[in-house]
N, C-alpha and C positions, 0 to 999 in steps of 0.2 A: 535018665540021661538027658532025654528030650525036655524034661522039665527044667533040669540045670541049664542046659544050653538057652532056653528063652530065656531064663533070668538074666545070663551074661549079655544077650542082645539088647535087651531092655535096659540094662546098666550104662553099656555103652552109649544107647541113643540119650540118655539123659546126661552124661558127661559130654556128649559133644555137642548137645543143645546148649548146656551152661556155657561152654566155650564160644559159641557163636551168638549168644545174647548179648548185645550191647549193655556195658555196664553204666550204670547212672552217672559216674563222675565224667566220663568222656563224652556224654552225649553234648553238653552245650557246646564244647569245642568244636566238634563236627557239625554241629549247625551252624556256628558262626563261620566256619571256613566256607561252608555251602553258601553265606551270604555275600552279595557284591561288596566291596570295599569302595569307599569314596576318597579321591583323590584331593588333596589339597591344592588352591590356586598358586601358580608361580609368582613368587614376588619379581618384579622388574622395574627398572627406573624408567622414568619417561621422560620428554622434553614437549614442549608447545611448540608447534609451527606457527610463527609472528610474521607480520609484515614490518620491514623496516628500511630506512635509507641504506643502500650498500654502494660503494664505490665501483665503477665499471675500470676494470683495471687489465693491463697489458703486462704481463711477466716474462722476463727472459733473463739472460746472462749478459752482462758487460764488461768492459776493460778499462781501467782507469788511464787515462792519457792526459798528457801536460799540455796546459795551452801555450806555453812558450819554454822553449829550450835553447840555451846557448852553448856553442863549443867554444871555449875560450882559448883564442890564441894571439901570440905576440903579433905586432905588427912593425916591428924592428928587430934587426939582430942584435944579438948581446949575451950576456952572460946574465943567469938569475942569481941576484945577489941575495935575496930573501924570499921566502914562501910564508905568507900570514895565515893561511888557513889551514886545517886539518881535513882529512878525509871525511866526508858526510856533513861538514858543519853547516849549518843555516847561516845564509848571509843577507845584509840588507842591502838595498840599492847604494853604491857609492862607497862599500867598503873595499880596501886594499887587500888584494888577492896576492899579488907579485909585485917584487921589486926587480928591474934590469938594470944593468950597470950604465950610469947615464953621464961617465965623465966625458966620453967622446963627444956627446951631443952638446954638453954645457960648454966644451971648448970652441964648438962652430958657433953656439949662441953668442958667445964672448967676442967672436972674431967678426960675426953679422953685425951685433951691436957698435963695434968699434968703426967697421967700414960706414956703419949710417951714421954716427959723430962725425966722422970727418967728411963725408960728403954734404951734411948739413951745414958744416962750418965753411965749406966752399960755396955753398949755395949763397949763404947769407953775405959773404965778400962779392960773389957776382951780383946779387940784386943791388948792393950799395955801389958797384961799380957802373950797374946800368942808371942808376939814379944820377951819379954824378954826370955821367956823359949826357945824358937827356937834357940837362941844365946847360952845358955847354954846346950841345947841339943846337938847342934854340937859338943861340946868339951866334951860330955858324962860327965857333970855335973848333971844332972838331969834324973830320971827315964823318959822312954818314954812313961809310962803311964801317969805320969804327964802334959806331953805336951799334950797327947789326952784328957785328962779331961779339960784342958785350952780351945782346940779348940772345943771342943763340948759346952761349956758354952758359947762361943763367937757365934756359931751358933745358940744357943738357943736364946739368947738375940737378934738376928738379927731378927728371927721369931717374936719374942714378939714385936719389934719395927714397923715391917710391919704390925701386928695385931693391934697395937697402933693408925698406920697412919689410917688404915681403919676405926677405929672406931671415930676418929677426922673427917675424911671426912663424915662419916655417920651422925654425929651430926650437922655439918655444914648444909648437905643436909635438913635434918629435920628442922633445923633452916630457910631455904629457905622456907619451906612449910607454915610457920607461915605469910608468906605475900603472899596473892594469887592475882596474877597479870593478865590481859588480855593477852590471847594468841593469839589476832589477832584485827585487826581494827572493831569494830562491835557496835552494840546498845543493851544496856541492856534491859531486862525485868523487872518486878516487883522483887523487893529485897523481899527475903522470910523470912529472918532472921536478927532482927536489932540487934544491939551492946547488949552485956550483954548475949546474948543465947549461951548455949553450944552445940558445934558441935561434931560429932563422923566421923571417916575416913569414906570416902565412903559412906556416909549417902543415903538413897534412895531418899530424897528430895534434889533438889539444892539448893545452896543458891541464884543463879541467872543464867537465860538463856541468852547467849549472841547470837544473830543473825547476821552473815556478810551481810552488807547491799550493799557494793560496792566492786565485782560486784554482779551480782544477776541474778537468773535463771528465766525463765518464760516457765512454763511446758504447753502442748497443745498435743492434739491428731488429728489425720487426718485420713480419710477411710483408709483402706489399698489399694484401688484403686490408689490412688495418690503415693503410695510408688515409683512404676516403674519412674514415672516423679521426683520426689525429688531425686532419687539415681541418674539419670542421670545429673540432675542440679547441685548436688553436686560435681561429677566428672570434672565439668567445673570450679568450684570454690566455694567460702564461697556463703552461701545461706542467703540473707538480709531477715530479719525479722522485721515488724513494729508493734509497740504495743500503742494501744490508751486506756488512763485510762478514766473509767466513770466519767463524772464531771469536768475533766480535759479540759481547752479551748486550750492549750498548743499544739503544734505540736507533731504528734506521736513520740515516741521513737525508735531510730533504733538499732538493734542489729544483730546478726547471729547464725545461728544454731550451737550449740556446741555438740548436743549429740542426735542420734537415737536409739531408744530402739533395741534390738536385736532379738525380737518376737513380732509378732501382738497377741493383746489380743483377745483369740478366743471367749468370753462372747459379745465383741461389734465389733467385726471387724476393730477395728482402732489401730494405732501404736502411741505411744507416743515420741515426739521429745521434746528437750529443748534448748531454744534461751538464749545467755549469752548478757546481757546489762552492760554497766558502771555503771548506775545508780548515777551518780555524785550529782545530785539534790535531791536522794532519792524521785524521784516521785512515784516508784515502791516499795508496801510494802507487807511483807510476807503473803500469804493468800488471797491477793486481787484479784478479777476476773477483766480480762481485754480482750478487742476486739485484736486477732491477725492476721495479714496478713503477709502470707508467700509468698515471690516471687520466682517463679522457671524460670523464663524466660521473654523475650518479644516479643510480635506479632509485626513486624515490619510495617505490613500492614492491621491494624485493621479498618474496616469500623465503624465509631461511629456516632450516634445522641444523642440530649438531650433526659435523662428520660423522660421529659415532654411529649414528641412527644407520647409516648407508649400509647395505649388505649387496655385494655383488655376486652375481651368479652366472650360469650360462643364458640365462634370458634377459640378461641386463643388471641393472640397479634396483633394488626394492628396499622397502621398509615396513615394519610391522606397526600397525595402527590399532591402537586400542579403542574400542567401540563403548558404547553407552552401557552394555550389558558386560562390560569387562571381558569380553572376548576379544581376541587379537585377528586382524584381517592383514593379509600380505599385500601391499600396493607396488606395482611397478612405477618408477618416478623418473622425471627427466631432470638431469643436474646440469646448469648452465655453468657453472665454476665455483670453486671453493675459496674462501677467504678467511683467515684467522679463526680455523676451527669451525667455521659455519659453511653449509653448503646452500648455494642458491637453487631452488627448487621452481622448474618452469612447467612441470604437470604431474599430475598424481595425486596432489595434495592440495588440502585449502586452510586458509588460517583458522587457528584453533584446533587443528587435529592434533592428536598426543601419540608421538612416536616413540616407539621403545628405543633406548640408548644404550642399555646393558640388559644382557638375559636373553639376547636375540637368539644366540646357539641351541637354546633349549627348546624354542616355539616352534609350533606346526598352526598352520590357520585354523580358527576355531579354538584354540586352547583359551581355558580360564586363567586370567592373571589377577594379581594384586598389585596396581600401579603406584609407584612412589615418584613423586617429583624429584627430578635430580636437581634442579635449582631453579630459581626463579625466571620467568621467560624475559629475554631479552626485550630491552625498552623498544617499543614500536607501536605501530597501530594495531589494534584487535582486530577480529574478524568483521566484516561488513556484512 
C-alpha cells in the first residue's frame, strides 16, 4: 500500500508540473506583452506666425440715418384732385406728387390780371395827359394846379399798377401750390390721403414723408477713450468706414466719416459719429442696424496667427507651438484683436513660430507630433 501511494503522489506531481510549465507556442506573446509599446506621433495641422500690415479698426453697431427727410404738406386749402405716386415709390426732384383743385386760384389770377390791365390803361392815359398839360403850362395856358393834379393822378395809378402786379404774382405763386412736387430725389413712404380728400394749409399730418436714400448716413457711437486716436487719424485724411448689413452676403459698403459730435454723452461715456455712404444700390435702409468698422490706421508689422490656433482656459489664452524636435510646447499669448479670421499677437510668440491649428484637444506639453502645414503662410514679412 505504501508503495502504491508513493506512485500516485509521483504521478500527481508530474501532471501538475506539466500544467504549470509554459507552452512553447504561448511564450512569444507573453514576452511581447511584457515589452513596452511605442506610440505613433499625432498628426496635427500647423500654421506659421507671420508679420504683415494689419488695419487698426474700431468695431461697433450703428444705425442707418437719412441725411434729409421731408414731411410733404399742402400750402393751400383745397381738394386733392389727383395722386401721382404710389406707396414706397422712388421719386426724382421735381416729380409731381399731388394735384389740388386750382379753379378758385385761377379765377383770382384772372381777376388780378384784369385789374392790372385796367390800371395800366389808366396810367397810360394819365401820362399822356401830363405830357399835354406840361406843354400848355409852359405857355401859361393852364393853371399850375391842373398840372399838379394830373401829375398826382399819374403817380397814384403807377402805385395801383405796382399793387396789381404784386397781386398777379401772388396769385401765380398760389397757383404753383396746387401742384405739389418732390423737393429732392427720395423714396416715398405711405400716402396718407387719397384723391378726393380735403387738405388744409400746413395741416399737422403730412400727405407723405420723403426720405433721401442717396447719399445716406450711418450713425454710431464709440467710447470716449477712442476719441484722441480718431482725431489724430482724421487730421491725416479721411477716415474710412466699412458697413456690413445683416443677412447681406455682398461685400461691405465703403464710406467715410462725415461728422463727429461736439460733445461726449455724459450718460454713456461715448461720442457719436456719422459716416456718409453713396448707397447707389440702396442696400442701406433708414432705421436699419448694421455692423460698423472704423479704420484709424495700419499696424505695419503686426504678428498674426489664425484664430483657430487660440485656446482659452482658466489661465488665459494659449497656443501649442511645434518645436524643432517635433514636440509641442504650450505658450500663453497676449491677443490685441482679431480681424478676418486672424488674431494679432502682442506677446508670447515670434515670427516664424509654428502653431497648431487643428488637433489641439489631443495634445499635452511634450507630445510628439507630425506637423502638416494647413496652408501657405499669409503674405508678409518673414522673421527678422
